[in-house]
Wavefront OBJ file of the C-alpha trace (Angstrom):
o trace
v 41.465 166.215 -17.799
v 44.999 165.255 -17.187
v 44.008 163.994 -13.812
v 41.317 162.015 -15.366
v 43.462 160.247 -17.754
v 46.111 159.581 -15.059
v 43.426 157.817 -13.107
v 42.277 155.536 -15.828
v 45.976 154.871 -17.162
v 47.182 154.116 -13.559
v 44.172 151.918 -12.694
v 44.238 149.655 -15.854
v 48.093 149.026 -15.188
v 47.568 148.988 -11.185
v 49.076 145.648 -9.690
v 48.336 146.577 -5.925
v 45.708 145.620 -3.489
v 41.948 144.938 -3.579
v 41.098 148.461 -2.197
v 41.963 150.002 -5.364
v 39.618 147.959 -7.491
v 36.931 148.427 -4.742
v 37.258 152.116 -5.311
v 37.254 152.026 -8.930
v 34.151 149.667 -9.361
v 32.241 151.525 -6.628
v 32.527 154.546 -8.550
v 31.720 152.688 -12.048
v 28.830 151.117 -10.065
v 27.373 154.280 -8.877
v 27.695 156.332 -11.963
v 26.140 153.510 -14.128
v 23.201 153.193 -11.680
v 22.734 156.914 -11.797
v 22.703 157.004 -15.489
v 20.056 154.323 -15.861
v 17.983 155.944 -12.936
v 17.883 159.202 -14.538
v 16.727 157.569 -17.803
v 14.222 155.463 -15.954
v 12.741 158.465 -14.115
v 12.444 160.351 -17.209
v 10.777 157.738 -19.423
v 8.480 156.703 -16.520
v 7.370 160.152 -16.346
v 6.089 159.685 -19.831
v 3.373 157.455 -18.752
v 1.877 160.696 -17.567
v 3.203 163.505 -19.902
v 3.349 161.414 -23.201
v 1.720 158.227 -22.731
v 2.386 156.946 -26.639
v 5.991 157.738 -25.880
v 6.121 155.668 -22.916
v 4.716 152.602 -24.563
v 7.622 153.246 -27.277
v 10.090 153.568 -24.455
v 8.999 150.046 -23.083
v 9.624 148.597 -26.523
v 13.105 150.036 -26.750
v 13.771 148.545 -23.295
v 13.111 145.077 -24.689
v 15.784 145.493 -27.255
v 19.014 143.569 -27.201
v 21.167 146.702 -26.400
v 19.083 147.153 -23.158
v 18.692 143.757 -22.411
v 22.493 143.677 -22.092
v 22.635 146.776 -20.158
v 20.209 145.357 -17.771
v 22.677 142.818 -16.633
v 25.171 145.299 -16.110
v 22.801 147.490 -14.301
v 21.895 144.790 -11.922
v 25.582 144.169 -11.148
v 26.309 147.782 -10.594
v 23.530 148.122 -8.008
v 24.628 144.842 -6.259
v 28.337 145.562 -5.955
v 27.731 149.391 -5.179
v 25.364 148.375 -2.400
v 27.178 145.837 -0.734
v 30.663 148.074 -0.996
v 28.507 151.036 0.148
v 27.719 149.114 3.344
v 31.226 148.242 4.033
v 32.293 152.066 3.450
v 29.679 152.922 6.139
v 30.803 150.406 8.668
v 34.307 151.555 8.463
v 33.328 155.164 8.713
v 31.560 154.517 11.742
v 33.883 151.988 13.423
v 37.287 153.141 12.140
v 38.967 150.881 14.569
v 37.751 148.114 12.310
v 39.845 149.274 9.235
v 42.368 146.755 9.876
v 39.968 144.483 8.503
v 39.378 146.294 5.349
v 40.995 144.111 2.880
v 38.869 141.023 4.206
v 35.845 143.106 4.135
v 36.479 143.932 0.549
v 36.773 140.157 -0.199
v 33.492 139.471 1.378
v 31.926 142.191 -0.797
v 33.057 140.569 -3.759
v 32.310 137.123 -2.876
v 28.664 138.473 -1.799
v 27.906 139.867 -5.112
v 29.134 136.995 -6.908
v 26.769 134.716 -4.956
v 23.733 137.212 -5.392
v 24.524 137.648 -8.980
v 24.754 134.061 -10.001
v 21.240 133.062 -9.187
v 19.824 136.646 -10.227
v 21.317 136.139 -13.641
v 20.277 132.753 -14.201
v 16.428 133.949 -13.512
v 17.122 137.159 -15.655
v 18.389 134.720 -18.371
v 15.459 132.999 -18.251
v 13.034 135.799 -19.096
v 15.475 136.768 -21.905
v 15.435 133.341 -23.655
v 11.482 133.178 -23.346
v 11.083 136.577 -24.641
v 13.700 136.188 -27.500
v 12.910 132.874 -28.857
v 11.351 132.626 -32.063
v 11.819 136.747 -32.478
v 13.831 138.257 -35.063
v 17.004 139.937 -33.844
v 16.870 143.312 -34.227
v 19.157 145.791 -32.141
v 16.818 148.593 -32.289
v 20.029 150.915 -32.649
v 18.215 153.776 -34.337
v 15.632 153.720 -31.693
v 18.277 153.964 -28.841
v 19.838 156.767 -30.656
v 17.108 158.845 -31.593
v 14.763 158.208 -28.830
v 17.072 157.805 -25.826
v 20.640 159.045 -26.355
v 20.029 162.510 -28.269
v 17.258 163.534 -25.907
v 19.493 162.761 -22.937
v 22.586 164.346 -24.553
v 20.454 167.251 -24.926
v 19.195 167.408 -21.360
v 22.832 167.002 -20.181
v 23.964 170.085 -22.521
v 20.994 172.242 -21.040
v 21.886 171.458 -17.394
v 25.820 172.146 -18.224
v 24.439 175.580 -19.878
v 22.444 176.357 -16.874
v 25.152 175.794 -14.328
v 27.735 177.808 -16.714
v 25.333 180.706 -16.493
v 24.670 180.424 -12.672
v 28.416 180.260 -12.116
v 29.174 183.304 -14.078
v 26.367 185.010 -12.129
v 27.370 183.683 -8.741
v 31.069 185.094 -9.327
v 29.729 188.474 -10.575
v 27.571 188.785 -7.390
v 30.267 187.423 -4.833
v 33.211 188.877 -6.672
v 35.252 185.739 -6.354
v 36.061 182.496 -7.765
v 34.254 180.257 -5.129
v 37.126 180.092 -2.752
v 36.581 182.993 -0.375
v 36.495 182.132 3.266
v 32.646 182.623 4.228
v 31.694 180.549 0.955
v 34.179 177.901 1.633
v 32.929 177.337 5.435
v 29.446 177.326 3.973
v 30.405 174.716 1.498
v 32.157 172.607 4.209
v 28.974 172.591 6.402
v 27.088 171.493 3.326
v 29.448 168.728 2.697
v 29.416 167.775 6.497
v 25.576 167.316 5.917
v 25.753 165.535 2.639
v 28.551 163.144 3.966
v 25.709 161.984 6.508
v 23.248 161.817 4.152
v 25.077 159.686 2.074
v 25.580 157.318 4.693
v 22.161 157.089 5.858
v 20.661 157.409 2.661
v 22.471 154.554 1.198
v 21.370 152.297 4.184
v 17.739 153.413 3.576
v 17.884 152.928 -0.083
v 19.131 149.255 0.223
v 15.573 147.566 0.897
v 13.972 149.975 -1.676
v 16.196 149.203 -4.442
v 16.529 145.512 -4.129
v 12.956 145.335 -3.685
v 12.458 147.101 -6.927
v 15.193 145.086 -8.810
v 13.755 141.889 -7.592
v 10.212 142.663 -8.831
v 10.760 144.665 -11.921
v 14.070 142.776 -13.261
v 14.052 139.124 -11.599
v 10.704 138.162 -10.706
v 8.512 139.507 -13.301
v 11.148 141.131 -15.704
v 10.755 144.153 -17.903
v 9.309 141.657 -20.661
v 6.064 141.345 -18.426
v 5.329 145.265 -18.465
v 3.353 145.105 -21.637
v 3.083 141.393 -22.229
v -0.813 141.351 -21.426
v -1.698 144.792 -22.626
v -0.438 148.488 -22.520
v 2.511 149.511 -20.449
v 0.733 152.295 -18.939
v -2.016 149.914 -17.252
v 1.029 148.088 -15.797
v 1.997 151.262 -14.061
v -1.494 152.332 -13.498
v -2.204 148.983 -11.801
v 1.149 149.467 -9.558
v 0.240 153.172 -8.772
v -3.501 152.336 -7.818
v -2.098 151.414 -4.431
v -0.699 154.410 -2.263
v 1.842 152.172 -0.813
v 3.623 151.837 -4.318
v 3.253 155.566 -4.881
v 5.140 156.128 -1.502
v 7.708 153.426 -2.221
v 8.462 154.943 -5.411
v 8.547 158.552 -4.310
v 11.133 157.474 -1.157
v 13.181 155.858 -3.915
v 13.043 158.719 -6.422
v 14.090 161.311 -3.755
v 16.709 159.172 -1.923
v 18.554 157.446 -4.728
v 18.348 160.788 -7.069
v 20.003 163.081 -4.399
v 22.538 160.224 -3.247
v 23.525 159.681 -6.923
v 23.859 163.029 -8.074
v 25.806 163.963 -4.934
v 28.142 161.041 -5.638
v 28.388 162.359 -9.093
v 29.329 165.844 -7.608
v 32.247 164.186 -5.809
v 33.389 162.412 -8.864
v 33.340 165.955 -10.875
v 35.032 167.594 -8.002
v 38.005 165.315 -7.996
v 39.052 166.308 -11.727
v 37.465 169.669 -12.206
v 40.365 171.843 -10.301
v 39.524 175.005 -11.769
v 37.046 177.059 -9.365
v 34.707 178.410 -11.985
v 34.616 175.279 -13.868
v 33.958 173.388 -10.664
v 31.433 175.658 -9.630
v 29.438 175.531 -13.023
v 29.424 171.572 -13.075
v 28.205 171.674 -9.432
v 25.389 173.887 -10.569
v 24.636 171.879 -13.461
v 24.847 168.708 -11.213
v 22.123 170.081 -8.710
v 20.151 171.674 -11.473
v 19.693 168.282 -13.403
v 19.123 166.581 -9.858
v 16.101 168.963 -9.156
v 14.681 168.807 -12.745
v 14.719 165.008 -12.761
v 12.905 165.048 -9.144
v 10.354 167.427 -10.339
v 9.656 165.663 -13.558
v 9.364 162.290 -11.502
v 7.119 163.822 -8.712
v 4.792 165.271 -11.122
v 4.213 161.801 -12.887
v 3.664 160.238 -9.475
v 1.208 162.524 -8.368
v -0.599 162.947 -11.507
v -0.539 159.125 -12.186
v -1.781 157.435 -15.424
v -4.272 159.473 -17.475
v -6.907 157.105 -18.940
v -5.553 154.003 -17.582
v -7.909 150.796 -17.985
v -9.480 150.209 -14.437
l 1 2 3 4 5 6 7 8 9 10 11 12 13 14 15 16 17 18 19 20 21 22 23 24 25 26 27 28 29 30 31 32 33 34 35 36 37 38 39 40 41 42 43 44 45 46 47 48 49 50 51 52 53 54 55 56 57 58 59 60 61 62 63 64 65 66 67 68 69 70 71 72 73 74 75 76 77 78 79 80 81 82 83 84 85 86 87 88 89 90 91 92 93 94 95 96 97 98 99 100 101 102 103 104 105 106 107 108 109 110 111 112 113 114 115 116 117 118 119 120 121 122 123 124 125 126 127 128 129 130 131 132 133 134 135 136 137 138 139 140 141 142 143 144 145 146 147 148 149 150 151 152 153 154 155 156 157 158 159 160 161 162 163 164 165 166 167 168 169 170 171 172 173 174 175 176 177 178 179 180 181 182 183 184 185 186 187 188 189 190 191 192 193 194 195 196 197 198 199 200 201 202 203 204 205 206 207 208 209 210 211 212 213 214 215 216 217 218 219 220 221 222 223 224 225 226 227 228 229 230 231 232 233 234 235 236 237 238 239 240 241 242 243 244 245 246 247 248 249 250 251 252 253 254 255 256 257 258 259 260 261 262 263 264 265 266 267 268 269 270 271 272 273 274 275 276 277 278 279 280 281 282 283 284 285 286 287 288 289 290 291 292 293 294 295 296 297 298 299 300 301 302 303 304 305 306
């Protein structure tokens, strides 16, 4: 915790170069995107498990708090994506490292250039939807229907991770720092290092396509504009292409995001048992969300309008 406090305090008073802010914003963008992605996968799965709740979830998405959050989400995704490309380039071309400051400036400029027209288009959807409507934050629904269930899921994952950490420690007889286990983790981390770079590049067209359709061209306000929100999803998933598209985005983005979260946690969880427990919780959460999303994709939308 002391390390985390130091990172935050030193970042806020940092007066150095652009690389520090790129690092900070890359993590904030990644964590913000992962938070939304988990919520989005879970609520979309309700179209299969709990259709009535899905209709309510879409109505919650169309409240001012989530509308503001949508703009932050798009900003997080765009910056994280562009900066991720910069990281990949320098990882595979270390001789270009002398140009990293210029590359960081290009990332900020590209993010700004993309976000300005995107925010204008999104703003048009917002103005059109809220014009003539009473202002209601929907705070109670956000807390009871989103925050509390999500917090409960996180708590369950933490408990599961703690239990597994204790069991692994009891079986192996060490605290997670023994030689063989360390070598195994190193091989795993090397594999995940490669996966993060490749998956990041593969995700780019998927996530930008999804954002363009769902948040810019049509907008979340169009999901239930002409009927039930479930019918919107059913029409999309009626085409195999979109199911494969969403499946690829589901698997790549979730594993990429949760592994990035694991790296952030490992920077601040220094105790071996605590770190191991948090890592188990992260992977349990990742597996759980993927399973929920996959079942919904395979099951489709029950009783949807043809």
